[in-house]
C-alpha positions in Angstrom: 162.1 65.3 48.6 164.0 68.2 50.2 162.4 71.0 52.1 162.6 73.5 49.3 160.7 71.2 47.0 158.1 70.3 49.6 157.2 73.8 50.9 155.7 75.2 47.7 153.6 72.0 47.3 152.4 72.2 50.9 151.5 75.8 50.6 149.8 75.1 47.3 147.8 72.4 48.9 146.8 74.7 51.7 145.7 77.3 49.1 143.7 74.7 47.3 141.9 73.8 50.5 141.1 77.4 51.1 139.7 77.9 47.5 137.5 74.8 47.8 136.1 76.2 51.0 135.4 79.6 49.3 138.4 81.3 50.8 139.4 82.6 54.2 136.6 84.4 56.0 137.1 87.9 57.1 135.4 89.1 60.2 131.8 87.9 59.5 130.2 90.5 61.7 129.0 87.9 64.2 129.5 88.3 67.9 131.9 85.8 69.4 130.5 82.6 70.9 132.6 82.4 74.0 132.9 79.6 76.5 131.8 80.6 80.0 134.1 80.1 83.0 132.8 77.9 85.8 134.0 79.9 88.7 132.2 82.8 90.3 132.5 86.2 88.6 135.4 88.4 89.8 136.6 91.9 89.3 138.9 93.2 86.6 142.4 94.7 87.0 145.6 94.1 88.8 148.9 92.3 88.5 149.7 88.8 89.6 153.3 87.9 90.3 154.5 84.3 89.9 157.9 82.7 89.5 159.7 80.5 87.0 162.6 78.2 88.0 164.1 78.4 84.5 164.2 81.0 81.8 162.4 80.2 78.5 164.4 79.8 75.4 161.6 80.7 73.1 158.1 82.2 73.0 157.1 79.9 70.1 154.4 77.4 71.3 155.6 74.9 68.6 158.8 74.2 70.4 158.1 73.2 74.0 161.1 71.7 75.7 160.6 72.2 79.4 158.1 73.1 82.1 158.6 76.9 81.6 157.8 76.6 78.0 154.8 74.5 78.7 153.4 77.1 81.2 153.9 79.9 78.7 152.3 78.0 75.9 149.3 77.3 78.2 148.9 81.0 79.0 149.5 82.5 75.5 147.9 79.9 73.1 144.8 77.8 72.9 143.9 74.3 71.6 140.8 73.0 69.9 139.6 70.6 72.6 141.0 71.1 76.1 141.6 68.9 79.1 140.3 70.7 82.1 143.1 70.5 84.6 140.7 70.4 87.5 138.1 67.9 86.4 140.7 66.0 84.2 137.9 65.7 81.6 137.9 67.1 78.1 135.9 70.3 77.3 135.2 72.5 74.3 137.8 75.1 73.6 138.4 76.7 70.2 136.1 74.0 68.9 132.6 74.6 70.4 131.4 71.1 69.4 132.5 67.9 67.6 131.3 64.6 66.4 133.1 61.2 65.9 132.4 58.6 63.3 131.1 55.2 64.4 134.4 53.6 63.7 136.3 56.3 65.7 138.6 57.4 62.9 136.9 60.6 61.7 136.5 63.7 64.0 134.5 66.7 62.7 135.2 69.8 64.7 133.0 72.9 64.6 135.0 76.1 65.4 133.7 79.0 67.4 132.9 82.1 65.4 133.9 85.6 65.9 137.2 84.7 67.6 140.3 86.9 67.1 144.0 86.5 67.8 145.5 88.8 70.3 146.5 91.2 67.4 142.9 91.5 66.3 143.1 89.3 63.2 140.3 86.7 62.8 140.8 83.0 63.5 139.2 80.3 61.3 139.8 76.9 59.8 142.8 78.1 57.7 144.7 78.6 61.0 143.8 75.1 62.1 145.0 73.5 58.9 148.2 75.5 58.8 148.9 74.7 62.5 148.5 71.0 62.1 150.6 71.1 58.9 153.4 72.7 60.8 153.1 70.4 63.9 153.2 67.4 61.6 156.1 68.4 59.4 159.1 66.3 60.6 161.6 69.0 59.6 159.9 71.6 61.8 160.6 69.5 65.0 157.4 70.4 66.8 157.3 68.8 70.3 153.8 67.6 69.5 154.4 65.7 66.3 154.6 62.2 67.9 151.3 62.8 69.6 149.6 63.3 66.2 150.8 60.0 64.8 148.3 57.2 65.0 149.2 53.7 63.9 152.4 55.2 62.5 150.5 57.6 60.2 150.0 61.3 60.6 146.5 62.6 61.2 145.0 63.9 58.0 143.5 67.3 58.3 140.9 68.8 55.9 139.1 72.2 55.9 135.4 71.7 55.1 134.4 75.3 55.4 135.7 78.4 57.3 134.6 77.0 60.6 134.5 73.2 60.1 137.6 70.9 60.1 137.9 67.1 59.9 140.6 65.0 61.3 141.1 61.5 59.9 143.0 58.9 61.9 144.6 55.8 60.4 143.0 53.6 63.1 140.5 53.9 66.0 142.3 55.8 68.8 140.6 55.6 72.2 142.5 58.7 73.5 140.2 60.5 71.1 139.6 64.2 71.9 142.6 64.3 74.3 145.0 64.4 71.4 144.0 67.9 70.7 145.0 69.3 74.1 148.1 71.4 74.1 148.4 71.4 70.3 148.7 75.1 70.0 146.8 76.8 67.1 149.2 79.5 65.7 148.4 82.4 63.3 148.9 81.6 59.7 149.1 85.3 58.9 152.2 85.7 61.0 154.1 82.5 60.6 153.4 81.3 57.0 156.3 83.2 55.7 158.7 81.9 58.3 157.5 78.3 57.6 157.9 78.7 53.8 161.5 80.1 54.2 162.5 77.4 56.7 163.1 79.8 59.6 160.2 78.8 61.8 162.6 77.4 64.4 164.0 80.9 65.1 160.6 82.8 64.9 159.2 84.3 68.0 162.5 84.2 70.0 162.9 86.1 73.2 164.0 89.2 71.4 161.0 89.3 69.0 159.0 92.6 69.4 155.7 91.8 71.2 153.6 93.2 68.3 155.0 90.5 66.0 153.6 87.7 68.3 149.9 86.8 68.5 148.0 83.9 70.2 144.6 82.8 71.3 145.4 82.4 75.0 144.3 84.7 77.9 147.6 86.5 77.9 150.2 87.8 75.5 153.9 88.6 76.1 154.9 92.3 76.4 158.4 92.4 77.8 161.3 90.2 78.8 164.4 91.1 80.9 166.9 88.2 80.7 167.6 86.7 84.1 165.0 88.9 85.8 161.4 88.8 84.6 158.9 88.0 81.8 155.7 90.1 81.6 152.4 89.0 80.0 149.4 91.3 79.5 145.8 90.4 79.1 144.6 89.5 75.6 141.9 92.0 74.8 140.4 89.6 72.3 140.3 86.5 74.5 137.3 84.3 73.8 136.2 83.2 77.2 133.6 85.1 79.4 132.6 84.8 83.0 129.2 83.7 84.2 127.9 87.3 83.9 129.2 87.6 80.3 132.1 89.8 81.2 135.4 89.4 79.3 138.2 87.4 80.7 140.9 87.4 81.9 140.4 89.7 84.9 144.1 90.4 85.5 145.8 93.2 83.5 149.2 91.6 83.9 150.9 88.3 84.8 154.5 88.8 85.8 157.0 86.0 86.1 160.1 86.5 88.2 163.0 84.2 87.3 163.8 82.5 90.6 166.2 79.5 90.1 165.4 77.4 93.1 162.2 76.2 94.9 163.7 77.3 98.2 164.1 80.9 96.9 160.6 80.9 95.5 159.2 79.9 98.9 161.1 82.7 100.6 159.9 85.2 98.1 156.3 83.9 98.5 156.6 84.2 102.3 157.9 87.8 102.0 155.0 88.8 99.6 157.2 89.3 96.6 155.5 86.4 94.8 151.7 85.9 94.9 151.3 82.3 93.9 153.4 79.1 94.1 153.1 75.5 93.3 155.4 72.5 93.4 156.4 73.2 97.0 158.5 70.6 98.8 157.1 69.2 102.1 159.9 71.1 103.9 159.1 74.5 102.5 155.4 73.8 102.9 156.0 73.2 106.6 158.1 76.3 106.9 155.3 78.4 105.3 152.7 76.7 107.4 154.6 77.6 110.6 153.6 81.3 110.1 150.2 80.4 111.3 146.7 81.8 110.5 148.0 85.4 110.4 150.0 84.8 107.3 149.1 86.8 104.2 148.7 83.6 102.2 146.7 80.3 102.2 148.3 76.9 101.5 146.7 73.9 99.9 147.6 70.2 100.1 145.9 68.4 97.2 147.0 65.0 98.1 148.7 62.6 95.7 149.8 63.9 92.4 150.4 61.8 89.3 154.1 61.4 90.0 155.4 58.5 92.0 158.6 57.1 93.5 159.4 53.4 93.2 162.1 50.8 93.4 162.9 48.4 90.6 165.3 45.6 89.8 167.4 45.1 86.7 165.6 42.4 84.7 167.2 43.2 81.3 168.6 40.4 79.2 172.3 40.7 79.8 173.4 37.9 77.5 175.4 40.3 75.3 176.6 42.5 78.1 179.9 42.0 79.9 178.2 42.1 83.3 178.6 38.6 84.8 178.2 39.8 88.5 175.0 41.7 87.7 173.7 38.7 85.7 174.4 36.4 88.6 172.3 38.5 91.0 169.4 38.6 88.5 168.5 35.0 89.5 167.1 36.6 92.8 165.5 39.6 91.1 163.6 37.5 88.6 161.8 35.6 91.3 158.4 37.1 92.0 158.4 36.0 95.6 161.7 37.9 96.1 160.2 41.1 94.7 157.1 40.5 96.9 159.2 40.1 100.0 161.0 43.4 99.3 157.6 44.9 98.6 156.3 43.8 102.0 159.4 44.9 103.9 159.4 48.5 102.9 158.1 51.0 105.6 156.1 53.3 103.4 154.5 55.0 106.3 157.9 55.7 107.7 159.0 57.2 104.4 155.9 59.3 104.2 156.5 60.6 107.8 160.3 61.0 107.7 161.0 62.1 104.1 157.9 64.0 103.4 156.6 65.2 106.8 153.3 63.4 106.1 153.0 65.4 102.8 153.0 62.3 100.6 150.6 59.4 99.9 151.5 55.7 100.2 150.7 54.0 96.9 150.1 50.5 95.7 149.9 51.3 92.0 151.3 53.7 89.4 147.8 55.1 89.1 147.6 57.2 92.2 144.5 58.6 94.0 145.3 61.9 92.2 144.0 60.3 89.0 140.3 60.7 89.2 139.4 58.7 86.1 141.6 55.5 85.9 142.5 54.2 89.3 141.6 50.6 90.0 140.1 50.8 93.5 140.0 47.0 93.9 143.8 46.7 94.3 144.5 45.9 97.9 146.5 48.6 99.9 150.1 47.9 100.8 150.5 46.1 104.1 154.0 46.0 105.6 155.1 42.7 107.3 158.7 41.7 108.0 157.5 38.3 109.1 155.4 37.9 105.9 158.4 38.9 103.8 160.7 36.3 105.6 158.1 33.6 104.9 158.0 34.4 101.2 161.8 34.2 101.1 161.9 30.9 102.9 159.3 29.4 100.5 161.4 30.6 97.6 164.4 28.6 98.8 166.3 31.3 100.7 167.6 30.8 104.3 169.6 32.6 106.9 173.1 31.7 108.1 174.4 31.8 111.7 175.0 35.6 111.2 171.3 36.1 110.2 172.5 36.9 106.7 170.1 36.0 103.9 171.6 33.4 101.5 170.2 31.7 98.4 169.9 27.9 97.9 173.6 27.8 96.9 174.6 29.5 100.0 175.5 32.8 98.3 174.8 35.9 100.5 172.2 38.2 99.1 174.1 41.5 98.5 173.3 44.2 95.9 173.4 47.9 95.3 170.6 50.5 94.8 171.5 53.5 92.6 169.6 56.8 92.6 170.3 60.4 91.5 172.5 62.3 94.0 170.7 65.6 93.3 167.4 64.4 94.7 167.4 64.5 98.5 164.1 62.7 98.9 165.1 59.7 96.8 168.4 59.4 98.6 166.5 59.4 101.9 164.0 56.8 100.5 166.9 54.6 99.4 168.5 54.8 102.8 165.2 53.7 104.5 164.8 50.9 102.0 168.4 49.8 102.8 167.5 49.6 106.5 164.2 47.8 105.9 166.0 45.1 103.7 168.7 44.7 106.4 165.8 43.4 108.6 165.5 40.6 106.0 169.2 39.8 106.2 170.0 41.5 102.9 173.2 43.5 102.5 172.3 46.6 100.4 174.6 49.5 99.5 173.1 52.8 98.2 175.2 54.4 95.4 174.3 58.1 94.6 175.1 59.0 91.0 175.0 62.2 89.0 171.8 62.2 87.0 173.2 61.7 83.5 175.5 58.9 84.7 172.5 57.2 86.3 170.4 57.5 83.2 173.3 56.1 81.1 173.4 53.0 83.3 169.6 52.6 83.2 169.2 53.1 79.5 172.5 52.1 77.9 175.0 50.0 79.8 172.4 48.3 82.2 175.2 48.2 84.8 173.1 48.3 88.0 171.2 46.0 90.3 168.3 48.1 91.5 167.3 51.8 91.4 165.0 54.2 93.2 163.5 56.5 90.7 160.4 58.6 90.0 158.0 58.8 87.0 154.6 60.3 86.3 153.1 63.6 85.5 151.6 64.5 82.1 148.0 63.3 81.5 145.9 60.9 83.5 145.0 58.8 80.4 146.8 55.4 80.0 148.1 56.5 76.6 150.6 58.7 78.4 152.3 55.7 79.9 152.4 53.4 76.8 156.2 53.6 76.6 156.5 52.4 80.2 154.2 49.4 80.1 154.7 48.1 76.5 157.6 45.5 76.5 159.0 47.3 73.5 158.9 50.7 75.1 161.8 53.0 75.6 160.7 53.6 79.2 160.0 49.9 80.1 162.7 50.4 82.6 163.1 47.0 84.2 163.7 45.3 80.8 164.1 47.8 78.0 163.0 47.6 74.4 162.3 43.9 74.1 161.8 42.5 70.6 159.3 40.0 72.0 157.8 40.0 75.6 160.2 38.2 78.0 157.4 36.9 80.2 153.7 35.8 79.7 152.5 38.6 81.9 154.4 41.2 79.9 152.8 39.8 76.8 149.4 40.1 78.4 150.1 43.7 79.3 151.1 44.4 75.7 147.8 42.9 74.5 145.7 44.8 77.0 147.5 48.2 76.4 147.1 47.8 72.6 143.5 46.8 72.9 142.6 49.7 75.3 144.2 52.1 72.8 141.7 51.1 70.1 138.7 50.4 72.3 136.0 53.1 71.9 133.7 52.0 74.7 135.0 53.8 77.8 133.6 51.2 80.2 135.4 48.4 78.4 138.6 50.5 78.1 138.6 51.1 81.9 138.2 47.3 82.4 141.2 46.6 80.2 143.4 49.1 82.0 142.1 47.9 85.4 143.5 44.4 84.5 146.9 46.0 83.6 147.0 47.5 87.1 146.2 44.1 88.6 149.0 42.4 86.7 151.4 45.1 87.8 150.3 44.6 91.4 150.8 40.8 91.1 154.2 40.8 89.4 155.7 43.9 90.9 158.2 45.0 88.1 158.0 48.3 90.0 157.7 48.3 93.8 155.7 51.5 94.4 156.5 53.6 97.4 154.9 57.0 97.7 153.5 59.8 95.6 154.5 63.3 96.7 151.5 65.4 97.5 150.8 68.4 95.2 151.4 71.5 97.4 150.5 75.0 96.4 149.8 78.4 97.9 148.5 81.9 97.0 147.9 85.3 98.6 144.7 85.1 100.6 143.1 87.9 98.6 143.4 86.0 95.3 140.0 84.9 94.1 139.2 81.7 92.3 142.4 80.1 93.4 141.8 76.4 92.7 145.0 74.5 92.2 144.9 71.2 90.3 146.9 68.0 90.1 147.6 68.5 86.4 150.1 71.1 85.3 150.2 74.1 85.4 148.8 73.3 88.9 148.3 76.8 90.2 147.8 78.7 87.0 145.6 76.4 85.0 142.7 78.9 85.4 144.7 82.1 85.3 142.0 83.6 83.0 139.6 83.6 86.0 142.0 84.6 88.9 141.2 88.0 90.3 142.1 90.3 93.3 139.3 90.6 95.9 141.0 93.5 97.6 141.2 96.7 95.5 144.4 97.6 97.2 146.3 94.6 96.1 148.5 95.0 93.0 146.0 97.3 91.3 147.3 100.2 89.2 
């Protein structure tokens, strides 16, 4: 069925749902039932200046392609159930409450009443049904469509009445309420025509007049100067209130300057041109910290984030690849004791000190201490030992020649290369330190910097590499966010990609555990299953974890309720409750 055939049927179905539920509600005269913010009450007014490292390519929350677009979606739209970026737990948002069937496949969400979009039009269940229809339509290309597929089937959405919606899943899905986070609810009254005509992809572009855009977030776009700035104004109809019942957000404006580099952002922050920053490098954090207690800003080190840097070896099946030399070296890489020896030899504390100026956290798992909910605390911390590493190699059949060069049982010297992306200074430095650490084991290692796209092509397509220093992480804390990494069939199962069947018994066990936890509705049992996944990873070391860069942020010292979080947007997750303590700061 082509799009022109399907659109009338889809709109007819939406219309039928509306009629069955007695039509769309107009403003029912009830006062809003807002969610109260947790932070202390502040004072209204003022302008906050932040920075973006890249310009947005759209203001449409359906098409999020980069961090800039994610930040703007977060600030200008809202979801039904929200992941609190600070606690990492779910909380009510546009849905004030919900229930789940015993088998975990049916969610019934009760929507808040009296809520309006930023243009003053009422919000109700029709907007929810329309939004999910748009997100799920494969021809629209929403960035969230894949998140709304369960067991290969799209979520079925039904309007029960004007403020009740059900979501039916094809199978139990332990991620549960977290699937609703960041699925922006958009206004049917503004976008239905674009959807029907097939022009939704170009709707709400950067040149769209602000009065034609509406959302349910704390702010709404008001102006955009290409290459210079994007301005958001407070949404006068925003549904949250502070503890005293006052409307949020406090700020009148949120201005984003387009500043291409993190170094330039740090300079502007230091000079007072930018009021709030996050994602600071250790080097810039140290430079800002050097200003001392008299600086106009405060800095925060949150410790480990969700991202992590690691080393891994090429364990792909190269039977059909014309890479005999790489395949020959894989006989070393496939030995667990070889990987364990490398693991023991790496000086993580040195990397933490030299590469990150102590603004990183040594890790022993992909689940860092920044993840409050899922870390397995029983995994033993990393302990460096060159002597222990040499013993492991000797037990595995390796030895050292008269030149103290490590050789295998056949007398072949252990020599290989480590690739990493040339644009990432920290990873280049990590690779150089690993190179020196492995030299102490008698290994001859060469570091090969590659342009990022070239490196990715080798990792994902040609498999022409020995080892790589890379980084992963971010996103959500839930195990579901890393399914593509840990499943043997996953597109991001980097050490041995997209396997038709698991190559090893331990990968098969991880497959089973990850699939079981995905359908397990008991949170205690689900945690136990994922704990076991972490234990297997610590035993087998397909990734050799190194450090997690700390989350570093800063804000003007007069900014109230500044509480940066590990999850993005780190410094602006609670923009609706930020306020100026000093009446002379950025107030009109």
